[in-house]
N, CA, C and O of each residue as an XYZ file, in Angstrom:
672
protein
N      12.062      2.732    -35.495
C      11.478      3.532    -34.259
C      12.767      3.996    -33.281
O      13.584      3.178    -32.857
N      12.819      5.349    -33.006
C      13.910      5.712    -32.239
C      13.803      5.294    -30.721
O      12.840      4.648    -30.306
N      14.941      5.736    -29.844
C      14.781      5.335    -28.574
C      13.944      5.980    -27.786
O      13.383      5.390    -26.862
N      13.737      7.308    -28.045
C      12.751      8.091    -27.228
C      11.327      7.703    -27.458
O      10.549      7.870    -26.519
N      10.910      7.240    -28.509
C       9.522      6.815    -28.788
C       9.296      5.360    -28.167
O       8.181      4.994    -27.794
N      10.367      4.606    -28.089
C      10.037      3.426    -27.672
C       9.944      3.620    -25.849
O       9.087      3.013    -25.208
N      10.804      4.409    -25.284
C      10.662      4.739    -24.093
C       9.316      5.203    -23.655
O       8.723      4.736    -22.682
N       8.785      6.328    -24.577
C       7.473      6.737    -24.193
C       6.522      5.732    -24.233
O       5.728      5.643    -23.296
N       6.462      4.814    -25.342
C       5.437      3.805    -25.543
C       5.566      2.823    -24.369
O       4.506      2.348    -23.961
N       6.760      2.429    -23.736
C       6.712      1.613    -22.720
C       6.096      2.188    -21.657
O       5.204      1.534    -21.117
N       6.421      3.478    -21.145
C       5.843      4.218    -20.104
C       4.199      4.203    -20.294
O       3.450      3.943    -19.351
N       3.758      4.493    -21.539
C       2.327      4.470    -21.817
C       1.588      3.045    -21.498
O       0.459      2.875    -21.036
N       2.498      2.139    -21.859
C       2.043      0.661    -21.664
C       1.854      0.353    -20.134
O       0.834     -0.153    -19.666
N       2.836      0.678    -19.497
C       2.767      0.617    -17.941
C       1.583      1.290    -17.247
O       1.020      0.779    -16.279
N       1.236      2.449    -17.782
C       0.324      3.070    -17.289
C      -1.268      2.531    -17.801
O      -2.254      2.651    -17.074
N      -1.305      1.983    -19.043
C      -2.321      1.278    -19.310
C      -2.542      0.021    -18.656
O      -3.692     -0.410    -18.577
N      -1.488     -0.673    -18.135
C      -1.617     -1.812    -17.311
C      -2.203     -1.386    -15.889
O      -3.060     -2.030    -15.283
N      -1.621     -0.225    -15.458
C      -2.399      0.263    -14.154
C      -3.610      0.697    -14.264
O      -4.313      0.740    -13.254
N      -4.108      1.110    -15.509
C      -5.710      1.582    -15.782
C      -6.248      0.265    -15.799
O      -7.363      0.260    -15.277
N      -5.837     -0.988    -16.247
C      -6.472     -2.125    -16.387
C      -6.681     -2.661    -14.783
O      -7.671     -3.268    -14.375
N      -5.605     -2.314    -14.060
C      -5.677     -3.037    -12.728
C      -6.844     -2.229    -12.010
O      -7.561     -2.813    -11.197
N      -7.036     -0.855    -12.319
C      -7.832      0.200    -11.744
C      -9.368     -0.424    -12.202
O     -10.318     -0.199    -11.453
N      -9.537     -1.083    -13.251
C     -10.741     -1.366    -13.909
C     -11.347     -2.799    -13.263
O     -12.485     -3.185    -13.529
N     -10.478     -3.494    -12.426
C     -10.981     -4.621    -11.651
C     -12.017     -4.082    -10.735
O     -11.880     -3.061    -10.061
N     -13.293     -5.015    -10.768
C     -14.267     -4.717     -9.815
C     -13.958     -5.664     -8.455
O     -13.661     -6.854     -8.563
N     -14.057     -5.048     -7.303
C     -14.061     -5.669     -6.072
C     -15.289     -5.537     -5.253
O     -16.196     -4.777     -5.593
N     -15.338     -6.290     -4.138
C     -16.439     -5.974     -3.348
C     -16.608     -4.507     -2.955
O     -15.683     -3.695     -2.940
N     -17.917     -4.236     -2.627
C     -18.189     -2.820     -2.405
C     -17.424     -2.161     -1.323
O     -17.200     -0.952     -1.365
N     -16.992     -2.959     -0.302
C     -16.426     -2.405      0.786
C     -14.924     -2.195      0.456
O     -14.305     -1.268      0.977
N     -14.377     -3.007     -0.357
C     -12.968     -2.631     -0.700
C     -12.801     -1.645     -1.918
O     -11.725     -1.090     -2.139
N     -13.864     -1.466     -2.657
C     -13.810     -0.657     -3.835
C     -13.502      0.736     -3.418
O     -12.879      1.448     -4.205
N     -13.906      1.240     -2.164
C     -13.801      2.584     -1.861
C     -12.344      2.896     -1.364
O     -11.837      4.017     -1.396
N     -11.712      1.703     -0.877
C     -10.310      1.941     -0.093
C      -9.213      1.414     -1.081
O      -8.027      1.445     -0.755
N      -9.610      0.948     -2.245
C      -8.599      0.425     -3.148
C      -7.728      1.451     -3.757
O      -8.262      2.328     -4.436
N      -6.284      1.441     -3.570
C      -5.450      2.351     -4.086
C      -5.603      2.564     -5.467
O      -5.958      1.599     -6.144
N      -5.395      3.685     -6.030
C      -5.413      4.061     -7.614
C      -4.121      3.637     -8.087
O      -3.112      4.238     -7.718
N      -4.064      2.669     -8.859
C      -2.872      2.218     -9.361
C      -2.180      3.198    -10.390
O      -0.963      3.335    -10.519
N      -3.164      3.857    -11.102
C      -2.866      4.822    -12.107
C      -2.082      6.038    -11.463
O      -1.084      6.549    -11.972
N      -2.626      6.401    -10.366
C      -2.071      7.643     -9.533
C      -0.758      7.172     -9.040
O       0.240      7.870     -9.221
N      -0.697      6.153     -8.494
C       0.763      5.664     -7.914
C       1.672      5.523     -9.035
O       2.780      6.040     -8.893
N       1.385      4.845    -10.264
C       2.373      4.832    -11.428
C       2.589      6.165    -12.028
O       3.628      6.373    -12.654
N       1.737      7.041    -11.894
C       1.923      8.296    -12.530
C       2.914      9.087    -11.725
O       3.853      9.679    -12.258
N       2.701      9.086    -10.503
C       3.556      9.794     -9.434
C       5.093      9.046     -9.715
O       6.084      9.760     -9.868
N       5.179      7.728     -9.760
C       6.679      7.170     -9.920
C       7.254      7.691    -11.190
O       8.426      8.067    -11.203
N       6.434      7.747    -12.375
C       6.982      7.999    -13.686
C       7.357      9.694    -13.629
O       8.243     10.182    -14.332
N       6.677     10.339    -12.846
C       6.958     11.845    -12.828
C       8.305     11.992    -11.678
O       9.085     12.944    -11.710
N       8.375     11.104    -10.898
C       9.716     11.278    -10.283
C      11.016     10.629    -10.728
O      12.129     11.038    -10.395
N      10.752      9.456    -11.602
C      11.890      8.731    -12.066
C      12.252      9.429    -13.432
O      13.450      9.572    -13.677
N      11.293      9.889    -14.371
C      11.598     10.469    -15.644
C      10.594     11.667    -15.893
O       9.644     11.576    -16.671
N      10.883     12.747    -15.189
C       9.953     13.930    -15.289
C       9.970     14.503    -16.697
O       9.022     15.169    -17.113
N      11.135     14.223    -17.492
C      11.033     14.821    -18.863
C      10.105     14.036    -19.874
O       9.695     14.574    -20.902
N       9.776     12.652    -19.505
C       9.126     11.824    -20.298
C       7.527     11.815    -20.077
O       6.707     11.527    -20.948
N       7.252     12.170    -18.796
C       5.893     12.087    -18.365
C       5.529     13.550    -17.869
O       6.320     14.147    -17.138
N       4.324     14.131    -18.269
C       4.196     15.480    -17.837
C       2.543     15.742    -17.970
O       1.763     14.797    -18.081
N       2.173     16.935    -17.949
C       0.857     17.412    -17.702
C      -0.046     16.683    -18.821
O      -1.128     16.176    -18.526
N       0.405     16.672    -19.940
C      -0.566     16.024    -21.104
C      -0.691     14.558    -20.740
O      -1.742     13.985    -21.028
N       0.221     13.942    -20.173
C      -0.118     12.260    -19.987
C      -1.029     12.302    -18.955
O      -2.057     11.629    -19.037
N      -0.765     13.114    -17.828
C      -1.811     13.121    -16.674
C      -3.106     13.556    -17.104
O      -4.066     12.986    -16.586
N      -3.344     14.542    -18.033
C      -4.590     14.818    -18.615
C      -5.217     13.637    -19.193
O      -6.323     13.230    -18.839
N      -4.515     13.109    -20.060
C      -5.100     11.910    -20.915
C      -5.494     10.806    -19.889
O      -6.649     10.383    -19.847
N      -4.594     10.384    -19.132
C      -5.014      9.193    -18.218
C      -6.086      9.615    -17.157
O      -6.853      8.778    -16.682
N      -6.118     10.850    -16.822
C      -7.225     11.281    -15.948
C      -8.557     11.122    -16.679
O      -9.527     10.544    -16.189
N      -8.527     11.653    -17.830
C      -9.949     11.479    -18.764
C     -10.185      9.994    -18.767
O     -11.332      9.607    -18.541
N      -9.176      9.062    -19.011
C      -9.528      7.546    -19.035
C     -10.104      7.094    -17.710
O     -11.043      6.306    -17.601
N      -9.513      7.613    -16.811
C     -10.059      7.135    -15.440
C     -11.474      7.641    -15.158
O     -12.313      7.015    -14.509
N     -11.656      8.912    -15.748
C     -13.109      9.408    -15.569
C     -13.944      8.495    -16.282
O     -14.866      7.967    -15.661
N     -13.737      8.178    -17.699
C     -14.465      7.301    -18.399
C     -14.740      6.019    -17.895
O     -15.827      5.454    -18.020
N     -13.674      5.524    -17.279
C     -13.640      4.081    -16.608
C     -14.674      4.146    -15.490
O     -15.547      3.297    -15.309
N     -14.487      5.230    -14.770
C     -15.256      5.018    -13.379
C     -16.685      5.730    -13.551
O     -17.564      5.500    -12.720
N     -16.885      6.480    -14.490
C     -18.140      7.063    -14.618
C     -18.402      8.238    -13.805
O     -19.549      8.550    -13.487
N     -17.332      8.928    -13.446
C     -17.415      9.995    -12.478
C     -17.550     11.276    -13.140
O     -17.382     11.285    -14.360
N     -17.824     12.358    -12.547
C     -17.932     13.633    -13.074
C     -16.797     13.902    -13.772
O     -15.718     13.901    -13.180
N     -16.888     14.204    -15.301
C     -15.991     14.402    -16.329
C     -15.015     15.567    -15.727
O     -15.461     16.604    -15.237
N     -13.810     15.298    -15.816
C     -12.782     16.365    -15.516
C     -12.306     16.410    -14.107
O     -11.358     17.151    -13.845
N     -12.887     15.664    -13.130
C     -12.366     15.609    -11.751
C     -11.061     14.905    -11.740
O     -10.121     15.530    -11.251
N     -10.850     13.752    -12.178
C      -9.658     13.152    -12.244
C      -8.518     13.707    -13.068
O      -7.366     13.658    -12.637
N      -8.804     14.216    -14.202
C      -7.792     14.988    -15.033
C      -7.281     16.295    -13.995
O      -6.090     16.590    -13.892
N      -8.179     16.888    -13.386
C      -7.806     17.989    -12.668
C      -6.798     17.725    -11.436
O      -5.881     18.488    -11.134
N      -7.126     16.481    -10.748
C      -6.425     15.873     -9.611
C      -4.968     15.607    -10.173
O      -3.946     16.111     -9.706
N      -5.033     14.710    -11.283
C      -3.876     14.222    -11.807
C      -2.779     15.263    -12.361
O      -1.559     15.117    -12.299
N      -3.480     16.337    -12.913
C      -2.626     17.595    -13.331
C      -1.946     18.110    -12.202
O      -0.734     18.321    -12.198
N      -2.710     18.319    -11.231
C      -2.241     19.080     -9.866
C      -1.195     18.296     -9.296
O      -0.180     18.816     -8.833
N      -1.413     16.991     -9.311
C      -0.498     16.050     -8.539
C       0.901     15.862     -9.382
O       2.034     15.694     -8.931
N       0.527     15.930    -10.550
C       1.630     16.022    -11.504
C       2.648     17.134    -11.459
O       3.871     17.009    -11.520
N       1.847     18.394    -11.325
C       2.679     19.581    -11.164
C       3.457     19.457     -9.864
O       4.639     19.798     -9.806
N       2.802     18.974     -8.832
C       3.585     18.895     -7.557
C       4.826     17.894     -7.669
O       5.917     18.106     -7.140
N       4.515     16.822     -8.401
C       5.602     15.807     -8.534
C       6.752     16.494     -9.355
O       7.915     16.383     -8.967
N       6.434     17.206    -10.493
C       7.494     17.701    -11.197
C       8.225     18.769    -10.569
O       9.438     18.878    -10.753
N       7.507     19.655     -9.759
C       8.062     20.589     -9.014
C       9.094     20.317     -7.929
O      10.081     21.016     -7.700
N       8.728     19.188     -7.283
C       9.471     18.613     -6.097
C      10.201     17.337     -6.507
O      10.541     16.596     -5.585
N      10.460     17.012     -7.630
C      10.950     15.545     -7.790
C      12.399     15.404     -7.208
O      12.755     14.306     -6.781
N      13.204     16.430     -7.179
C      14.633     16.345     -6.774
C      14.549     16.077     -5.130
O      15.305     15.288     -4.563
N      13.578     16.803     -4.490
C      13.469     16.694     -3.028
C      12.882     15.267     -2.778
O      13.279     14.602     -1.821
N      12.016     14.842     -3.570
C      11.225     13.514     -3.297
C      12.117     12.351     -3.587
O      11.995     11.319     -2.927
N      13.047     12.462     -4.579
C      13.843     11.302     -4.895
C      14.752     10.880     -3.813
O      15.142      9.721     -3.671
N      15.106     11.979     -2.976
C      16.372     11.737     -1.978
C      15.804     11.318     -0.678
O      16.505     10.715      0.134
N      14.494     11.626     -0.429
C      14.064     11.219      1.034
C      13.741      9.788      1.176
O      13.479      9.109      0.183
N      13.750      9.274      2.441
C      13.742      7.785      2.777
C      12.102      7.404      2.359
O      11.187      8.225      2.294
N      12.009      6.019      2.114
C      10.729      5.394      1.824
C       9.669      5.795      2.713
O       8.605      6.082      2.165
N       9.736      5.884      4.079
C       8.785      6.245      5.019
C       8.252      7.694      4.743
O       7.051      7.910      4.909
N       9.095      8.701      4.326
C       8.703      9.902      4.124
C       8.103      9.975      2.729
O       7.197     10.774      2.491
N       8.618      9.110      1.749
C       7.745      9.129      0.521
C       6.425      8.565      0.586
O       5.544      8.926     -0.194
N       6.228      7.630      1.547
C       4.974      7.029      1.818
C       4.033      7.916      2.497
O       2.813      7.848      2.352
N       4.661      8.769      3.261
C       3.723      9.794      3.922
C       3.141     10.807      3.071
O       1.982     11.216      3.128
N       4.261     11.257      2.094
C       3.873     12.182      0.957
C       2.749     11.729      0.243
O       1.791     12.445     -0.048
N       2.911     10.107     -0.141
C       1.696      9.727     -0.881
C       0.492      9.447     -0.207
O      -0.567      9.428     -0.835
N       0.546      9.194      1.194
C      -0.641      9.370      1.992
C      -1.391     10.724      1.920
O      -2.600     10.798      1.701
N      -0.591     11.774      2.117
C      -1.241     13.050      1.956
C      -1.898     13.199      0.665
O      -3.066     13.584      0.610
N      -1.168     12.898     -0.457
C      -1.668     13.205     -1.629
C      -2.980     12.493     -1.987
O      -3.906     13.027     -2.598
N      -2.955     11.102     -1.495
C      -4.075     10.164     -1.746
C      -5.353     10.634     -0.782
O      -6.508     10.652     -1.207
N      -5.045     10.951      0.356
C      -6.074     11.403      1.356
C      -6.618     12.582      0.747
O      -7.828     12.586      0.519
N      -5.982     13.506      0.469
C      -6.527     14.691     -0.167
C      -7.363     14.563     -1.519
O      -8.414     15.160     -1.754
N      -6.793     13.797     -2.247
C      -7.400     13.490     -3.528
C      -8.656     12.712     -3.423
O      -9.559     12.846     -4.249
N      -8.727     11.871     -2.379
C     -10.156     11.206     -2.042
C     -11.092     12.164     -1.516
O     -12.287     12.094     -1.803
N     -10.573     13.150     -0.683
C     -11.658     14.169     -0.346
C     -12.018     14.980     -1.354
O     -13.171     15.411     -1.341
N     -11.110     15.363     -2.443
C     -11.509     16.165     -3.541
C     -12.566     15.432     -4.503
O     -13.388     16.037     -5.192
N     -12.424     14.065     -4.447
C     -13.371     13.194     -5.231
C     -14.619     13.372     -4.524
O     -15.645     13.384     -5.204
N     -14.698     13.505     -3.328
C     -16.052     13.494     -2.655
C     -16.953     14.722     -3.108
O     -18.164     14.677     -2.890
N     -16.416     15.743     -3.692
C     -17.021     16.774     -4.080
C     -17.902     16.753     -5.326
O     -17.682     17.444     -6.320
N     -18.907     15.910     -5.190
C     -19.991     15.403     -6.358
C     -21.091     16.590     -6.098
O     -22.058     16.446     -5.349
N     -20.781     17.835     -6.864
C     -21.768     18.906     -6.638
C     -23.120     18.630     -7.162
O     -24.146     19.033     -6.613
N     -23.085     17.952     -8.206
C     -24.340     17.660     -8.990
C     -25.101     16.257     -8.407
O     -26.225     15.875     -8.730
N     -24.240     15.647     -7.527
C     -24.980     14.427     -6.932
C     -25.190     13.418     -7.894
O     -26.191     12.706     -7.814
N     -24.302     13.263     -8.861
C     -24.362     12.241     -9.972
C     -24.283     10.823     -9.652
O     -24.968      9.973    -10.222
N     -23.382     10.563     -8.674
C     -23.253      9.065     -8.301
C     -23.963      8.826     -6.898
O     -23.317      8.972     -5.861
N     -25.094      8.515     -6.886
C     -25.764      8.176     -5.798
C     -25.406      7.031     -5.085
O     -25.658      6.976     -3.881
N     -24.831      6.075     -5.685
C     -24.525      4.887     -5.324
C     -23.012      4.861     -4.479
O     -22.676      3.947     -3.727
N     -22.231      6.019     -4.771
C     -20.999      6.186     -4.414
C     -20.862      6.869     -2.972
O     -21.787      7.608     -2.633
N     -19.940      6.711     -2.219
C     -19.869      7.384     -1.006
C     -19.409      8.754     -1.236
O     -18.647      9.013     -2.168
N     -19.897      9.750     -0.322
C     -19.441     11.148     -0.522
C     -19.353     11.909      0.780
O     -19.570     11.286      1.820
N     -19.030     13.312      0.831
C     -18.884     13.833      2.200
C     -20.023     13.872      3.149
O     -19.817     14.025      4.353
N     -21.070     13.757      2.720
C     -22.451     13.516      3.514
C     -22.405     12.310      4.284
O     -23.200     12.155      5.211
N     -21.526     11.414      3.983
C     -21.779     10.064      4.715
C     -20.757     10.289      5.963
O     -19.653     10.822      5.855
N     -21.310      9.797      7.138
C     -20.535      9.945      8.454
C     -19.229      9.347      8.398
O     -18.298      9.896      8.988
N     -19.043      8.202      7.705
C     -17.637      7.474      7.823
C     -16.818      7.980      6.667
O     -15.797      7.338      6.421
N     -17.087      8.993      5.938
C     -16.214      9.127      4.678
C     -14.840      9.478      4.983
O     -13.931      9.064      4.263
N     -14.589     10.301      6.123
C     -13.283     10.639      6.535
C     -12.452      9.484      6.884
O     -11.279      9.406      6.517
N     -13.123      8.449      7.692
C     -12.356      7.247      7.866
C     -12.083      6.346      6.543
O     -11.078      5.641      6.460
N     -12.960      6.417      5.619
C     -12.577      5.641      4.362
C     -11.545      6.470      3.684
O     -10.662      5.870      3.071
N     -11.538      7.814      3.713
C     -10.392      8.609      2.953
C      -9.100      8.287      3.742
O      -8.062      8.165      3.092
N      -9.073      8.150      4.986
C      -7.889      7.829      5.808
C      -7.388      6.632      5.589
O      -6.187      6.453      5.389
N      -8.266      5.696      5.605
C      -7.802      4.070      5.118
C      -7.485      4.058      3.534
O      -6.613      3.312      3.089
N      -8.041      4.700      2.920
C      -7.487      4.798      1.382
C      -6.127      5.284      1.344
O      -5.277      4.811      0.589
N      -5.909      6.278      2.201
C      -4.461      6.901      2.085
C      -3.361      6.038      2.725
O      -2.202      6.061      2.309
N      -3.795      5.226      3.820
C      -2.898      4.307      4.437
C      -2.643      3.330      3.569
O      -1.472      2.975      3.433
N      -3.619      2.741      2.858
C      -3.338      1.635      1.907
C      -2.498      2.034      0.800
O      -1.575      1.323      0.402
N      -2.858      3.396      0.184
C      -1.894      3.825     -0.891
C      -0.403      3.851     -0.507
O       0.566      3.458     -1.155
N      -0.471      4.443      0.774
C       1.091      4.577      1.238
C       1.762      3.255      1.496
O       2.954      3.136      1.214
N       1.054      2.209      2.034
C       1.751      0.974      2.068
C       1.903      0.306      0.674
O       2.826     -0.492      0.508
N       1.092      0.577     -0.280
C       1.304      0.091     -1.672
C       2.497      0.859     -2.476
O       3.055      0.318     -3.431
N       2.788      1.954     -2.090
C       3.927      2.689     -2.679
C       5.160      2.188     -2.803
O       5.766      2.361     -3.861
N       5.747      1.470     -1.723
C       7.021      0.797     -2.070
C       6.985     -0.289     -2.993
O       7.951     -0.560     -3.706
N       5.746     -1.021     -3.013
C       5.652     -2.139     -3.910
C       5.484     -1.568     -5.490
O       6.109     -2.108     -6.403
N       4.824     -0.729     -5.663
C       4.662     -0.025     -6.881
C       6.138      0.612     -7.361
O       6.628      0.495     -8.485
N       6.631      1.211     -6.383
C       7.955      1.823     -6.720
C       8.940      0.721     -7.152
O       9.534      0.822     -8.226
N       9.118     -0.306     -6.351
C       9.943     -1.267     -6.825
C       9.777     -2.129     -8.137
O      10.713     -2.621     -8.766
N       8.579     -2.222     -8.417
C       8.216     -2.918     -9.657
C       8.322     -2.043    -10.846
O       8.676     -2.564    -11.903
N       8.050     -0.740    -10.801
C       8.307      0.233    -11.863
C       9.764      0.364    -12.131
O      10.301      0.335    -13.239
N      10.417      0.533    -10.801
C      11.859      0.715    -10.963
C      12.564     -0.489    -11.701
O      13.442     -0.318    -12.547
N      12.139     -1.612    -11.336
C      12.601     -2.818    -12.199
C      12.302     -2.774    -13.498
O      13.173     -3.015    -14.334
N      11.105     -2.479    -13.828
C      10.776     -2.294    -15.389
C      11.658     -1.208    -16.129
O      12.143     -1.386    -17.247
N      11.817      0.022    -15.315
C      12.645      0.941    -15.833
C      14.001      0.645    -16.188
O      14.523      0.949    -17.260
N      14.612     -0.033    -15.127
C      16.042     -0.604    -15.498
C      16.168     -1.560    -16.511
O      17.139     -1.585    -17.267
N      15.211     -2.369    -16.566
C      15.303     -3.566    -17.468
C      14.970     -3.011    -18.984
O      15.756     -3.321    -19.879
N      13.915     -2.262    -19.268
C      13.477     -1.896    -20.357
C      13.673     -0.530    -20.929
O      13.699     -0.438    -22.156
N      13.811      0.523    -20.211
C      14.092      1.843    -20.607
C      15.738      2.231    -20.787
O      16.540      2.258    -19.853
N      15.978      2.459    -21.890
C      17.498      2.840    -22.170
C      17.316      4.455    -22.522
O      16.515      4.956    -23.311
N      18.176      5.027    -21.800
C      18.469      6.515    -21.959
C      19.675      6.911    -22.621
O      19.938      8.105    -22.763
């Protein structure tokens, strides 16, 4: 197996670990504000190695998240592809800014993605919170804040794995 294939398989392995972390069930109060590990890891790999992770990877893992959460099919792939495009487009600028600015960028991405996930046009998930709830904006804001605080942790863990296991 050549080096490029090993690197890609390791990246997919890390994304599958993040998918497993997202699959854990927590209490209903924390479930709405739990940061998406797949989204944060996908953003990291798009910033660190944009030539190895792309739109197809975002589409595939978005479909897996849709199947995992039972949400409207296609909403996560659409969000992940859009976020991947933004990360691929601006990864040179994103790499050099300080962590607090990166965390602010993650906050904006996660806040807007949580708002986009609230657009349940067919009302398929009655047990989930959506835009008709009065506290949904607060929930989306807290989700963005927690994701922004989780970003440095995800960044350093993935960077450690990348430096240890991925050879370029």
